[in-house]
LOBA-280024 format. One record per residue (C-alpha): residue number from 1; x negated, y negated, z; residue in three letters. Coordinates in pm, 1 decimal. Last residue first. Example, Ala and Ser with C-alpha at 12.3 -4.5 7.8 and 13.67 -1.06 7.14 Angstrom:
  nr        x        y        z rest
   2  -1367.0    106.0    714.0  Ser
   1  -1230.0    450.0    780.0  Ala
***
This chain:
  nr        x        y        z rest
 553  -6588.4 -11114.1  24176.2  Arg
 552  -6884.5 -11162.7  23940.2  Ala
 551  -6867.8 -11541.6  23923.7  Ala
 550  -6872.1 -11558.3  24304.7  Val
 549  -7209.9 -11389.4  24323.3  Pro
 548  -7205.5 -11025.1  24439.9  Ala
 547  -7192.0 -10935.9  24808.1  Asn
 546  -6825.4 -10840.6  24794.6  Ser
 545  -6881.7 -10630.7  24484.5  Leu
 544  -7161.4 -10434.5  24650.2  Leu
 543  -6953.4 -10384.2  24964.0  Ala
 542  -6661.1 -10262.7  24755.6  Gln
 541  -6888.6 -10007.4  24589.6  Ala
 540  -7006.6  -9887.3  24929.2  Ala
 539  -6646.6  -9854.8  25043.0  Ala
 538  -6558.1  -9670.1  24724.2  Arg
 537  -6850.9  -9434.2  24780.0  Ala
 536  -6744.4  -9376.0  25138.7  Ala
 535  -6391.2  -9299.4  25020.9  Asp
 534  -6538.0  -9033.6  24795.8  Ser
 533  -6571.8  -9027.1  24417.8  Ile
 532  -6661.4  -8683.3  24287.8  Val
 531  -6835.1  -8726.8  23949.7  Asp
 530  -7140.5  -8904.7  24088.6  Gly
 529  -7176.1  -9095.1  24415.6  Ala
 528  -7314.4  -9442.2  24342.7  Leu
 527  -7238.7  -9468.3  23969.5  Met
 526  -6900.5  -9313.7  24039.9  Arg
 525  -6834.1  -9578.6  24307.5  Ala
 524  -6930.4  -9847.0  24053.2  Ile
 523  -6679.5  -9696.2  23810.0  Glu
 522  -6406.4  -9668.8  24075.7  Asp
 521  -6443.0 -10035.4  24177.2  Leu
 520  -6434.9 -10138.5  23813.0  Arg
 519  -6117.1  -9943.7  23754.3  Glu
 518  -5948.8 -10123.7  24042.9  Thr
 517  -6068.4 -10469.6  23933.5  Glu
 516  -5983.3 -10421.6  23566.2  Asp
 515  -6225.2 -10249.4  23333.1  Leu
 514  -6293.2 -10332.8  22968.4  Glu
 513  -6295.6 -10023.6  22749.5  Ala
 512  -6540.5  -9858.9  22514.8  Val
 511  -6464.1  -9529.5  22343.6  Asp
 510  -6689.5  -9267.8  22185.0  Thr
 509  -6525.8  -8980.3  21999.9  Arg
 508  -6604.3  -8613.4  21950.2  Thr
 507  -6359.6  -8424.4  21726.6  Val
 506  -6219.1  -8081.1  21818.3  Gly
 505  -5865.8  -8211.5  21850.2  Ala
 504  -5988.8  -8467.0  22102.2  Arg
 503  -6337.0  -8453.6  22254.4  Val
 502  -6436.3  -8742.7  22479.5  Ser
 501  -6722.9  -8987.1  22529.7  Lys
 500  -6716.0  -9291.3  22754.2  Ser
 499  -6857.8  -9644.5  22754.4  Val
 498  -6744.5  -9867.8  23039.9  Val
 497  -6713.1 -10243.0  23021.8  Tyr
 496  -6748.7 -10489.0  23311.9  His
 495  -6712.2 -10865.7  23286.6  Gly
 494  -6843.9 -11123.5  23534.8  Ala
 493  -7115.5 -10873.2  23615.6  Gly
 492  -7308.1 -10859.8  23942.3  Met
 491  -7164.8 -10525.3  24058.4  Ala
 490  -7315.8 -10354.7  23752.5  Ala
 489  -7665.5 -10454.2  23866.0  Val
 488  -7625.4 -10290.4  24207.2  Gln
 487  -7451.2  -9992.5  24047.2  Pro
 486  -7763.4  -9930.9  23834.0  Ser
 485  -7719.7  -9732.2  23512.7  His
 484  -7730.4 -10048.8  23301.7  Thr
 483  -7664.6 -10197.7  22961.4  Val
 482  -7681.2 -10575.2  23003.6  Val
 481  -7503.4 -10849.0  22810.6  Leu
 480  -7597.2 -11207.6  22899.8  Val
 479  -7419.9 -11530.5  22800.9  Gln
 478  -7616.9 -11836.9  22895.4  Ala
 477  -7666.8 -12097.3  23164.1  Gly
 476  -7531.8 -11903.4  23461.7  Glu
 475  -7634.6 -11578.7  23289.9  Ala
 474  -7995.9 -11615.9  23405.2  Leu
 473  -7873.0 -11625.5  23763.7  Gly
 472  -7669.0 -11310.9  23708.7  Ala
 471  -7973.6 -11142.0  23558.0  Leu
 470  -8178.2 -11247.5  23859.8  Arg
 469  -7908.1 -11119.4  24093.3  Arg
 468  -7902.9 -10784.8  23916.7  Gly
 467  -8280.3 -10750.4  23937.6  Val
 466  -8270.3 -10832.0  24309.3  Ala
 465  -7996.7 -10573.3  24365.0  Asp
 464  -8206.3 -10318.1  24176.0  Ala
 463  -8495.4 -10398.1  24408.3  Thr
 462  -8272.3 -10364.7  24715.2  Ala
 461  -8174.3 -10012.9  24614.5  Gly
 460  -8300.7  -9892.1  24278.4  Gly
 459  -8563.4  -9939.9  24011.9  Val
 458  -8689.7  -9714.8  23728.2  Gly
 457  -8489.2  -9870.3  23446.2  Arg
 456  -8350.9 -10210.9  23538.5  Asp
 455  -8400.5 -10351.0  23186.4  Ile
 454  -8164.8 -10078.7  23068.1  Glu
 453  -8085.5 -10257.6  22738.5  Asp
 452  -8088.7 -10632.1  22798.2  Phe
 451  -7888.6 -10845.6  22554.2  Ile
 450  -7916.6 -11223.7  22551.8  Leu
 449  -7658.3 -11431.3  22366.4  Thr
 448  -7851.9 -11735.2  22260.3  Leu
 447  -7811.0 -12112.9  22261.2  Asp
 446  -7841.6 -12166.1  22636.7  Ala
 445  -8119.6 -11908.3  22649.1  Ser
 444  -8341.7 -12115.1  22420.8  Arg
 443  -8664.3 -12089.0  22625.6  Thr
 442  -8653.1 -11713.1  22662.1  Thr
 441  -9020.8 -11645.5  22722.1  Leu
 440  -9007.4 -11695.0  23099.0  Cys
 439  -8695.3 -11478.0  23132.9  Val
 438  -8854.3 -11211.9  22914.1  Lys
 437  -9167.8 -11218.1  23129.0  Leu
 436  -8968.8 -11177.7  23451.6  Ala
 435  -8769.3 -10891.0  23301.6  Leu
 434  -9087.2 -10724.5  23174.1  Leu
 433  -9263.8 -10758.1  23508.1  Phe
 432  -8953.6 -10613.5  23670.8  Arg
 431  -8939.3 -10318.2  23433.2  Ser
 430  -9312.8 -10260.8  23470.1  Leu
 429  -9273.9 -10255.3  23847.3  Glu
 428  -9012.2  -9983.6  23819.6  Gly
 427  -9238.6  -9773.3  23599.3  Gly
 426  -9549.2  -9831.9  23809.0  Ser
 425  -9789.1 -10120.8  23745.8  Ala
 424 -10168.0 -10092.3  23763.8  Ile
 423 -10283.7  -9903.5  23453.5  Lys
 422 -10035.7 -10049.2  23204.5  Gly
 421 -10082.7 -10401.6  23341.2  Ile
 420 -10456.4 -10394.6  23285.9  Ala
 419 -10629.4 -10478.5  23613.2  Gly
 418 -10628.6 -10715.8  23907.5  Ala
 417 -10823.7 -10614.0  24213.1  Pro
 416 -10628.4 -10510.2  24523.1  Ala
 415 -10628.0 -10754.1  24814.6  Gly
 414 -10251.4 -10779.0  24831.9  Pro
 413 -10078.7 -10509.4  24622.4  Asn
 412  -9922.7 -10540.9  24278.0  Thr
 411 -10221.3 -10680.7  24089.2  Ser
 410 -10173.1 -10774.5  23728.7  Val
 409 -10363.8 -10849.0  23410.3  Arg
 408 -10207.1 -10973.5  23087.8  Phe
 407 -10444.6 -10997.2  22792.3  Ser
 406 -10513.1 -11260.1  22528.9  Val
 405 -10774.6 -11262.9  22253.2  Thr
 404 -10890.4 -11588.5  22105.4  Asp
 403 -11066.2 -11715.6  21793.0  Val
 402 -10767.0 -11825.0  21588.9  Gly
 401 -10460.7 -11645.3  21459.5  Ser
 400 -10575.4 -11600.9  21098.5  Leu
 399 -10918.8 -11482.8  21207.4  Gly
 398 -11229.7 -11564.1  21403.7  Ala
 397 -11360.5 -11282.4  21620.0  Glu
 396 -11243.2 -11293.3  21980.2  Ala
 395 -11312.7 -11508.2  22285.8  Thr
 394 -11108.3 -11455.3  22600.2  Asp
 393 -10777.9 -11590.1  22736.1  Val
 392 -10664.4 -11408.1  23051.4  Val
 391 -10304.5 -11436.3  23169.6  Thr
 390 -10277.2 -11339.7  23536.4  Glu
 389  -9979.8 -11194.5  23719.2  Phe
 388 -10025.2 -11137.5  24092.3  Ile
 387  -9774.9 -10940.8  24294.4  Ala
 386  -9711.3 -11027.9  24659.9  Asn
 385  -9364.9 -11177.6  24599.3  Glu
 384  -9260.5 -10873.1  24400.4  Met
 383  -8908.1 -10830.1  24536.6  Lys
 382  -8748.7 -10953.7  24212.0  Leu
 381  -8676.5 -11292.8  24371.5  Pro
 380  -9054.0 -11346.6  24399.0  Thr
 379  -9142.2 -11223.0  24050.4  Leu
 378  -8973.6 -11511.6  23866.6  Glu
 377  -9153.3 -11796.0  24045.7  Ser
 376  -9488.0 -11619.4  24017.6  Arg
 375  -9417.4 -11560.2  23647.4  Met
 374  -9358.8 -11931.7  23590.8  Ala
 373  -9693.9 -12014.4  23750.1  Lys
 372  -9875.4 -11753.5  23540.8  Asp
 371  -9695.8 -11880.9  23229.7  Leu
 370  -9792.8 -12241.2  23301.6  Arg
 369 -10157.9 -12145.0  23352.0  Lys
 368 -10158.0 -11938.0  23031.7  Ala
 367  -9992.7 -12226.7  22844.9  Ala
 366 -10287.1 -12451.7  22927.0  Gln
 365 -10534.9 -12189.0  22812.4  Gln
 364 -10329.9 -12123.6  22500.4  Arg
 363 -10307.6 -12491.6  22410.1  Lys
 362 -10681.4 -12529.6  22464.5  Val
 361 -10742.9 -12229.6  22240.3  Arg
 360 -10520.9 -12382.4  21971.3  Leu
 359 -10731.1 -12699.9  21977.8  Ala
 358 -11044.8 -12489.5  21941.8  Asp
 357 -10889.0 -12304.2  21646.9  Ala
 356 -10797.4 -12635.8  21483.5  Leu
 355 -11152.6 -12769.6  21522.7  Ala
 354 -11308.5 -12444.4  21399.3  Asp
 353 -11079.5 -12430.2  21097.5  Tyr
 352 -11164.8 -12783.3  20986.5  Thr
 351 -11536.5 -12729.2  21050.0  Gln
 350 -11519.1 -12401.4  20856.5  Trp
 349 -11356.6 -12570.8  20556.7  Ala
 348 -11619.7 -12845.1  20565.2  Gln
 347 -11897.9 -12586.4  20570.8  Glu
 346 -11740.2 -12399.3  20279.8  Arg
 345 -11708.2 -12720.0  20079.6  Gln
 344 -12074.7 -12801.8  20145.2  Glu
 343 -12177.9 -12454.5  20031.6  Ala
 342 -11963.8 -12496.5  19720.5  Leu
 341 -12137.3 -12824.1  19631.4  Val
 340 -12485.0 -12679.0  19692.2  Glu
 339 -12396.0 -12370.2  19491.1  Ile
 338 -12287.7 -12587.0  19199.7  Met
 337 -12614.0 -12780.9  19202.9  Ala
 336 -12818.3 -12461.5  19193.9  Gly
 335 -12606.4 -12301.6  18926.0  Gly
 334 -12623.7 -12593.5  18681.7  Glu
 333 -12895.0 -12462.0  18451.8  Asp
 332 -12816.1 -12095.2  18507.4  Leu
 331 -12446.9 -12165.9  18479.9  Ala
 330 -12511.4 -12350.6  18154.6  Lys
 329 -12702.3 -12052.5  18017.4  Ser
 328 -12422.6 -11824.6  18125.1  Lys
 327 -12167.4 -12055.3  17966.0  Gln
 326 -12362.1 -12065.1  17638.6  Arg
 325 -12388.7 -11686.3  17650.5  Phe
 324 -12010.5 -11662.0  17683.2  Asp
 323 -11959.8 -11910.7  17398.9  Asp
 322 -12174.3 -11695.9  17170.3  Trp
 321 -11980.6 -11388.5  17274.8  Leu
 320 -11658.4 -11566.9  17184.8  Ala
 319 -11805.0 -11655.7  16842.3  Pro
 318 -11929.4 -11293.3  16799.1  Leu
 317 -11588.7 -11132.8  16858.4  Glu
 316 -11491.2 -11158.2  16490.9  Asp
 315 -11787.1 -10934.9  16402.3  Pro
 314 -11663.2 -10665.5  16644.5  Leu
 313 -11874.9 -10604.4  16951.9  Val
 312 -12156.6 -10368.4  17048.4  Asn
 311 -12411.6 -10647.1  17096.6  His
 310 -12650.1 -10505.3  16837.3  Lys
 309 -12362.0 -10389.6  16618.7  Arg
 308 -12225.9 -10746.3  16606.2  Ala
 307 -12574.2 -10877.1  16522.5  Leu
 306 -12600.1 -10633.1  16229.5  Gly
 305 -12255.4 -10723.8  16103.9  Arg
 304 -12335.1 -11094.1  16101.3  Ile
 303 -12675.3 -11037.7  15934.6  Ala
 302 -12521.9 -10804.1  15675.1  Phe
 301 -12268.4 -11069.3  15576.5  Leu
 300 -12535.4 -11341.7  15572.0  Arg
 299 -12765.1 -11135.4  15345.3  Glu
 298 -12480.8 -11030.5  15118.2  Glu
 297 -12368.1 -11388.1  15060.0  Val
 296 -12725.6 -11499.5  14988.8  Gln
 295 -12781.7 -11216.7  14740.1  Glu
 294 -12461.4 -11304.2  14562.5  Leu
 293 -12585.2 -11664.3  14534.6  Glu
 292 -12917.1 -11545.5  14389.7  His
 291 -12734.3 -11344.2  14123.0  Pro
 290 -12559.8 -11664.1  14007.3  Asn
 289 -12218.7 -11562.8  13884.3  Ile
 288 -12081.8 -11679.8  13542.9  Asp
 287 -11749.5 -11515.3  13596.6  Leu
 286 -11576.2 -11848.3  13643.4  Arg
 285 -11726.3 -11977.7  13316.5  Glu
 284 -11629.0 -11658.9  13139.4  Leu
 283 -11273.9 -11703.4  13263.3  Val
 282 -11262.8 -12062.0  13130.8  Met
 281 -11404.9 -11951.5  12794.3  Glu
 280 -11148.7 -11675.9  12774.1  Val
 279 -10864.6 -11919.6  12837.7  Gly
 278 -10981.5 -12168.4  12574.2  Ala
 277 -11030.3 -11892.6  12315.3  Gln
 276 -10690.6 -11746.0  12385.8  Val
 275 -10543.7 -12090.4  12321.5  Glu
 274 -10715.4 -12095.3  11982.7  Gly
 273 -10585.1 -11747.7  11911.7  Leu
 272 -10237.5 -11880.0  11977.4  Glu
 271 -10290.1 -12153.6  11712.6  Ile
 270 -10416.1 -11893.1  11466.0  Leu
 269 -10104.6 -11687.6  11528.9  Val
 268  -9887.8 -11992.5  11462.3  Arg
 267 -10058.2 -12044.2  11128.3  Gly
 266  -9995.4 -11678.2  11040.3  Met
 265  -9627.1 -11731.0  11106.4  Ala
 264  -9619.2 -12036.7  10879.5  Glu
 263  -9793.1 -11843.2  10597.8  Ile
 262  -9551.3 -11551.2  10639.1  Pro
 261  -9258.1 -11797.6  10610.8  Glu
 260  -9388.0 -11971.4  10301.3  Asp
 259  -9475.4 -11654.9  10105.6  Leu
 258  -9147.1 -11625.5   9907.7  Gly
 257  -9300.4 -11472.8   9584.8  Leu
 256  -9086.2 -11690.9   9356.2  Glu
 255  -9276.8 -11998.5   9459.6  Pro
 254  -9593.4 -11897.5   9262.8  Thr
 253  -9841.2 -12141.5   9411.1  Glu
 252  -9796.5 -11930.9   9725.0  Ser
 251 -10075.6 -11699.1   9604.8  Ala
 250 -10344.7 -11951.2   9687.9  Asp
 249 -10187.7 -12005.0  10031.8  Gln
 248 -10186.8 -11628.7  10081.7  Met
 247 -10555.1 -11606.0  10005.1  Trp
 246 -10638.9 -11891.6  10239.2  Arg
 245 -10430.5 -11739.3  10522.1  Leu
 244 -10597.1 -11402.7  10477.1  Ala
 243 -10940.3 -11562.5  10495.3  Asp
 242 -10838.8 -11754.8  10812.6  Asn
 241 -10694.5 -11437.8  10964.5  Leu
 240 -11017.4 -11251.8  10899.0  Leu
 239 -11218.2 -11526.1  11066.6  Gly
 238 -10981.7 -11541.1  11369.8  Glu
 237 -11001.3 -11165.3  11411.9  Ala
 236 -11377.7 -11179.1  11421.1  Gly
 235 -11370.0 -11458.3  11683.6  Glu
 234 -11117.7 -11266.4  11895.3  Arg
 233 -11336.4 -10956.2  11887.9  Ala
 232 -11627.0 -11163.9  12014.5  Gln
 231 -11416.1 -11303.0  12300.0  Ala
 230 -11299.7 -10952.1  12390.4  Ala
 229 -11659.5 -10840.9  12405.8  Lys
 228 -11734.1 -11130.7  12637.7  Ala
 227 -11437.2 -11036.0  12860.1  Val
 226 -11566.9 -10679.6  12885.0  Asp
 225 -11915.3 -10793.9  12980.0  Glu
 224 -11779.0 -11040.8  13239.5  Arg
 223 -11573.4 -10774.2  13418.8  Val
 222 -11866.1 -10570.3  13548.8  Arg
 221 -12064.3 -10864.1  13677.6  Glu
 220 -11748.8 -11024.8  13819.3  Ala
 219 -11667.7 -10718.5  14032.1  Ala
 218 -11976.8 -10772.5  14243.9  Gln
 217 -11886.1 -11140.0  14290.0  Met
 216 -11531.9 -11051.9  14397.9  Leu
 215 -11655.3 -10786.5  14640.3  Arg
 214 -11899.6 -11033.8  14792.3  Arg
 213 -11635.8 -11305.4  14831.1  Gln
 212 -11398.3 -11066.4  15008.1  Lys
 211 -11674.7 -10950.0  15241.3  Asp
 210 -11775.8 -11308.0  15311.7  Leu
 209 -11417.6 -11407.0  15402.1  Ala
 208 -11367.6 -11101.9  15625.9  Glu
 207 -11690.9 -11161.1  15813.7  Asp
 206 -11622.9 -11535.0  15847.5  Glu
 205 -11293.2 -11485.9  16031.7  Gly
 204 -11416.5 -11669.8  16343.8  Leu
 203 -11747.5 -11839.9  16271.6  Ala
 202 -12100.4 -11709.5  16326.3  Pro
 201 -12371.9 -11967.6  16410.9  Ala
 200 -12665.0 -11752.1  16286.6  Leu
 199 -12938.9 -11957.4  16452.3  Ala
 198 -12718.6 -12032.9  16752.8  Glu
 197 -12642.0 -11664.9  16790.0  Leu
 196 -13005.2 -11560.2  16776.6  Glu
 195 -13112.1 -11833.6  17022.4  Lys
 194 -12831.2 -11738.8  17260.1  Leu
 193 -12941.4 -11376.1  17255.3  Ala
 192 -13301.3 -11471.6  17332.4  His
 191 -13205.6 -11709.2  17617.4  Ala
 190 -12960.2 -11459.6  17766.5  Val
 189 -13219.3 -11177.6  17754.3  Tyr
 188 -13478.3 -11391.5  17925.7  Glu
 187 -13231.7 -11505.6  18196.2  Ala
 186 -13097.9 -11156.9  18266.1  Asp
 185 -13183.7 -11142.8  18637.8  Ala
 184 -13116.3 -11515.0  18660.6  Arg
 183 -12767.5 -11463.2  18520.5  Val
 182 -12684.2 -11199.9  18781.4  Ala
 181 -12824.5 -11419.2  19058.6  Glu
 180 -12619.9 -11713.9  18936.9  Val
 179 -12302.6 -11504.8  18919.3  Glu
 178 -12355.6 -11360.0  19264.7  Gly
 177 -12421.1 -11700.8  19414.0  Arg
 176 -12105.9 -11834.6  19251.8  Ala
 175 -11901.7 -11539.9  19379.0  Asp
 174 -12033.9 -11585.0  19734.1  Ala
 173 -11956.3 -11957.7  19727.9  Leu
 172 -11604.5 -11902.0  19593.0  Ala
 171 -11549.0 -11628.6  19851.4  Lys
 170 -11647.6 -11856.1  20139.5  Asp
 169 -11428.5 -12136.4  20004.7  Ala
 168 -11130.3 -11898.0  19984.1  Gln
 167 -11202.1 -11762.3  20331.9  Arg
 166 -11221.6 -12116.6  20467.2  Phe
 165 -10893.1 -12214.7  20306.3  Gly
 164 -10727.0 -11898.7  20439.0  Arg
 163 -10855.9 -11981.6  20786.0  Trp
 162 -10731.4 -12340.4  20758.0  Ala
 161 -10384.5 -12218.0  20656.4  Ala
 160 -10378.9 -11974.8  20949.3  Gly
 159 -10492.3 -12245.6  21192.4  Val
 158 -10223.9 -12483.2  21065.1  Arg
 157  -9953.3 -12215.7  21083.7  Glu
 156 -10066.3 -12116.1  21433.4  Leu
 155 -10047.4 -12477.5  21549.0  Ala
 154  -9694.0 -12500.9  21410.2  Met
 153  -9581.5 -12182.5  21589.4  Glu
 152  -9757.8 -12256.5  21917.7  Asn
 151  -9441.0 -12283.0  22125.6  Gly
 150  -9636.0 -12200.3  22441.3  Ala
 149  -9413.6 -11906.5  22540.0  Phe
 148  -9419.3 -11770.1  22185.4  Ser
 147  -9796.7 -11816.4  22172.0  Asp
 146  -9827.8 -11623.3  22499.4  Leu
 145  -9615.5 -11338.4  22363.0  Leu
 144  -9814.8 -11331.7  22037.4  Ala
 143 -10140.9 -11312.7  22232.3  Arg
 142 -10004.2 -11028.8  22444.3  His
 141  -9921.5 -10807.7  22145.3  Gly
 140 -10265.9 -10650.2  22105.3  Arg
 139 -10270.1 -10590.9  22479.8  Ala
 138 -10020.6 -10308.0  22435.5  Asp
 137  -9857.7 -10235.2  22771.8  Leu
 136  -9608.3 -10520.1  22738.2  Leu
 135  -9522.4 -10394.1  22391.6  Gly
 134  -9444.2 -10055.0  22541.7  Arg
 133  -9243.0 -10239.7  22804.6  Asp
 132  -8999.9 -10324.8  22526.9  Asp
 131  -8875.0  -9965.6  22531.3  His
 130  -8546.6 -10037.9  22709.4  Gln
 129  -8468.1 -10302.3  22454.1  Gly
 128  -8455.7 -10680.1  22482.5  His
 127  -8213.9 -10810.7  22221.4  Val
 126  -8183.9 -11179.6  22129.2  Glu
 125  -7859.9 -11288.3  21966.3  Val
 124  -7733.4 -11588.5  21770.2  Leu
 123  -8025.4 -11751.9  21586.1  Ala
 122  -8183.3 -11418.6  21489.4  Ala
 121  -7842.2 -11289.5  21381.8  Gly
 120  -7789.1 -11587.9  21153.2  Leu
 119  -8120.7 -11525.5  20980.2  Gln
 118  -8040.1 -11154.4  20952.2  Arg
 117  -7699.5 -11228.8  20798.3  Leu
 116  -7860.8 -11463.3  20546.1  Val
 115  -8103.8 -11183.4  20456.5  Glu
 114  -7822.5 -10928.9  20425.3  Ala
 113  -7672.1 -11145.4  20153.4  Ser
 112  -7346.9 -11335.6  20191.1  Val
 111  -6982.9 -11294.5  20088.1  Ala
 110  -6754.7 -11560.2  20231.1  Arg
 109  -6483.8 -11453.9  20477.9  Asp
 108  -6626.1 -11669.4  20760.5  Asn
 107  -6953.9 -11487.3  20703.4  Val
 106  -6925.8 -11169.9  20496.7  Phe
 105  -7154.3 -10872.6  20440.4  Ala
 104  -7142.3 -10573.4  20208.1  Arg
 103  -7329.3 -10245.1  20237.6  Lys
 102  -7384.5  -9946.6  20009.6  Arg
 101  -7529.0  -9635.1  20173.2  Gly
 100  -7314.0  -9374.4  19997.0  Asp
  99  -7090.5  -9345.4  20305.4  Pro
  98  -7002.8  -9716.0  20282.2  Tyr
  97  -7085.0  -9981.6  20542.7  Asn
  96  -6897.9 -10309.8  20570.3  Leu
  95  -7015.6 -10617.6  20756.0  Arg
  94  -6815.1 -10896.9  20913.7  Arg
  93  -6946.6 -11205.7  21089.5  Leu
  92  -6698.2 -11464.2  21209.8  Ile
  91  -6846.2 -11792.2  21329.0  Leu
  90  -6652.3 -12059.8  21512.5  Glu
  89  -6799.5 -12404.8  21578.2  Gly
  88  -6695.0 -12576.6  21255.3  Asp
  87  -6948.6 -12437.0  21008.6  Phe
  86  -6911.6 -12432.2  20629.4  Pro
  85  -7155.1 -12215.1  20427.9  Leu
  84  -7403.5 -12341.8  20168.6  Gly
  83  -7676.0 -12100.1  20281.8  Ala
  82  -7901.1 -12384.8  20396.6  Ala
  81  -7605.5 -12540.1  20580.5  Gln
  80  -7522.7 -12214.5  20756.5  Met
  79  -7883.4 -12163.8  20863.0  Val
  78  -7899.5 -12518.9  20996.4  Gly
  77  -7572.6 -12475.0  21186.6  Ala
  76  -7711.5 -12160.3  21352.4  Val
  75  -7924.7 -12385.9  21570.3  Pro
  74  -7609.3 -12480.5  21771.0  His
  73  -7525.1 -12850.9  21757.7  Gly
  72  -7153.1 -12792.9  21694.4  Pro
  71  -7126.5 -12563.4  22000.6  Thr
  70  -7061.1 -12197.8  21933.7  Leu
  69  -6783.1 -11940.2  21963.7  Glu
  68  -6901.2 -11618.4  21802.3  Phe
  67  -6676.1 -11350.8  21651.7  Val
  66  -6824.0 -11014.1  21555.7  Ala
  65  -6686.0 -10767.1  21302.3  Ser
  64  -6807.5 -10413.3  21228.0  Val
  63  -6673.8 -10186.3  20954.7  Glu
  62  -6733.0  -9830.0  20841.6  Gly
  61  -6559.8  -9706.3  20527.2  Leu
  60  -6418.7  -9389.6  20374.8  Asp
  59  -6414.2  -9197.9  20701.7  Ala
  58  -6464.4  -8820.2  20721.7  Gly
  57  -6775.2  -8842.0  20940.7  Gln
  56  -6809.9  -9185.5  21096.3  Arg
  55  -7023.6  -9418.4  20883.5  Val
  54  -7368.3  -9465.4  21039.6  Met
  53  -7529.9  -9210.4  20808.8  Gly
  52  -7873.5  -9366.6  20806.9  Ala
  51  -7955.1  -9594.3  21100.7  Arg
  50  -7911.0  -9965.3  21084.5  Gly
  49  -8064.5 -10219.7  20849.9  Arg
  48  -8024.1 -10510.4  21084.7  Arg
  47  -7807.4 -10793.8  20962.9  Gly
  46  -7624.0 -10906.4  21276.9  Leu
  45  -7331.2 -10675.7  21194.2  Val
  44  -7568.8 -10378.8  21214.1  Phe
  43  -7726.0 -10494.3  21541.9  Gly
  42  -7380.7 -10498.9  21700.0  Leu
  41  -7318.7 -10148.7  21567.5  Ser
  40  -7653.8 -10027.2  21699.1  Asp
  39  -7576.3 -10181.5  22038.9  Leu
  38  -7242.1  -9999.3  22060.5  Leu
  37  -7394.3  -9677.7  21933.3  Ile
  36  -7666.7  -9708.7  22199.3  Ser
  35  -7397.1  -9705.4  22466.1  Lys
  34  -7274.2  -9374.0  22328.5  Gly
  33  -7181.1  -9150.6  22621.2  Ala
  32  -7524.3  -8987.7  22617.1  Gly
  31  -7605.9  -9088.2  22974.2  Thr
  30  -7278.7  -9162.6  23152.2  Glu
  29  -7135.5  -9508.5  23129.6  Gly
  28  -7205.6  -9873.9  23199.9  Thr
  27  -7189.8 -10201.0  23011.2  Leu
  26  -7230.9 -10525.1  23204.7  Val
  25  -7133.5 -10877.9  23098.6  Asn
  24  -7306.7 -11168.5  23275.6  Leu
  23  -7197.2 -11523.5  23197.6  Gly
  22  -6930.1 -11611.0  22944.3  Ala
  21  -6684.3 -11331.8  22882.4  Lys
  20  -6659.4 -11065.6  22616.9  Phe
  19  -6359.9 -10936.0  22425.0  His
  18  -6389.2 -10582.5  22288.6  Leu
  17  -6206.5 -10395.4  22013.5  Asp
  16  -6310.2 -10034.3  21952.4  Val
  15  -6182.7  -9799.3  21682.0  Gln
  14  -6314.9  -9461.0  21568.4  Glu
  13  -6654.1  -9475.9  21736.9  Ile
  12  -6865.3  -9160.7  21698.4  Leu
  11  -7083.3  -9300.0  21415.5  Leu
  10  -6908.1  -9620.5  21298.3  Met
   9  -6545.5  -9583.4  21198.6  Asn
   8  -6427.3  -9922.7  21322.3  Lys
   7  -6605.8 -10162.1  21554.9  Ile
   6  -6465.4 -10498.9  21668.6  Ser
   5  -6672.0 -10736.3  21881.7  Leu
   4  -6539.4 -11047.6  22052.2  Ser
   3  -6645.2 -11382.9  22197.4  Ala
   2  -7022.1 -11361.2  22154.4  Leu
   1  -7137.4 -11698.4  22285.0  Met
***
């Protein structure tokens, strides 16, 4: 249960420290006193985003702390374990709010994310707001309420997964049919293009290689003539050098002339010229280009580039295009068989979904009967023993949540036909229908702190007393906090807290205080009579308290 709540510098609250009791706790106060601030602050420490500007004006920091005393087997233990947090039965949540919007959260003095805080909050507290009847009026939410009552979470997951599987199979079949039809429309073109590409068989990088080879072969024709001339010049030079060498050797018979070194040098030159000859011959051999071979290279290069232009792609993209046409041709050949397989898969997926959706419908129909019975039991003590609540399960279009639509229909007067709850029930009746429905839907009340915000709106007198007694009965197995303007409901509380607003030194503040027996009597008398509390009002308040359950006295 929620043992204590501490609020500091949040909106109009400067400092509030509250200690709650087991059973029914009531919060009262004038309209506009700030009861919503209290609930907003509690929601903030439970991980809700909270309103903008929640830090009290002039404060450097807003802070909310909540202490929960829980049994070791409480569902929150799983959340704590998943988050790597120790749990020994006591849980201290603390959240800080800065004026610039930054927030920090702690659980048992360990920093946690807002998501962990939200998961803990969902396992700790369930809030039923004063505007929840809007959801009761909207038939689009009735199916979710029935599923919650039935505990259909796992069945819904299976149906949703089956629906997604069917939709995926349906799309795969539609895509395959579209592809086959598109290929069939271009079958002649695909066959012709594939024939051209297979005949040419272009390779990746071939355009660049052929272009380089072509330029080299074209250059060879021009270079070969110059190299040949150089070879001829070398031959003439070699002949002249040989003559010169012979003449110098003849002259060397006269040793005094000193011709030995020039003769040796000239011999070396002749050797070098021989090496030049070998190199030139090798170059000439390489430059001996076959004109027919150049023609072949040019023809293939132009053919590749021409086909690329025809298909509006780059030459290097032709191999990929070739593969694409092969795939299209294969799809055309195998398309019929593929469609048969996909059609069978789609049918199997639908059969799976249909079976699960039918099973879910049965669960909903069975749960609808249980809910109607439970509602009859809850409406009687709320002074609506003649009311009829009927859960109608009809057929809807298939979808993630099955093939059903659910609506709540009511009749508040004997013999009157049942109709949509929003058109039949009055404001006070809506509140009681909502309370009864919330009681029926709250299957984990022993593990939750339940908060009802003005659930008694629109009722008074004996009806308000009945609502209060039902809340007190609900609180016998769980902790319940209720914000109320009804003195009959307030008299049922085991703990009573009053919210008040005051102006001190020109600053508006909201305070919350727990009432003792005398203060509680005066507060209930105020709720009965207004600002001026008479002896008659006190007597009436005392009568309400005397008639309350023992736990509330």
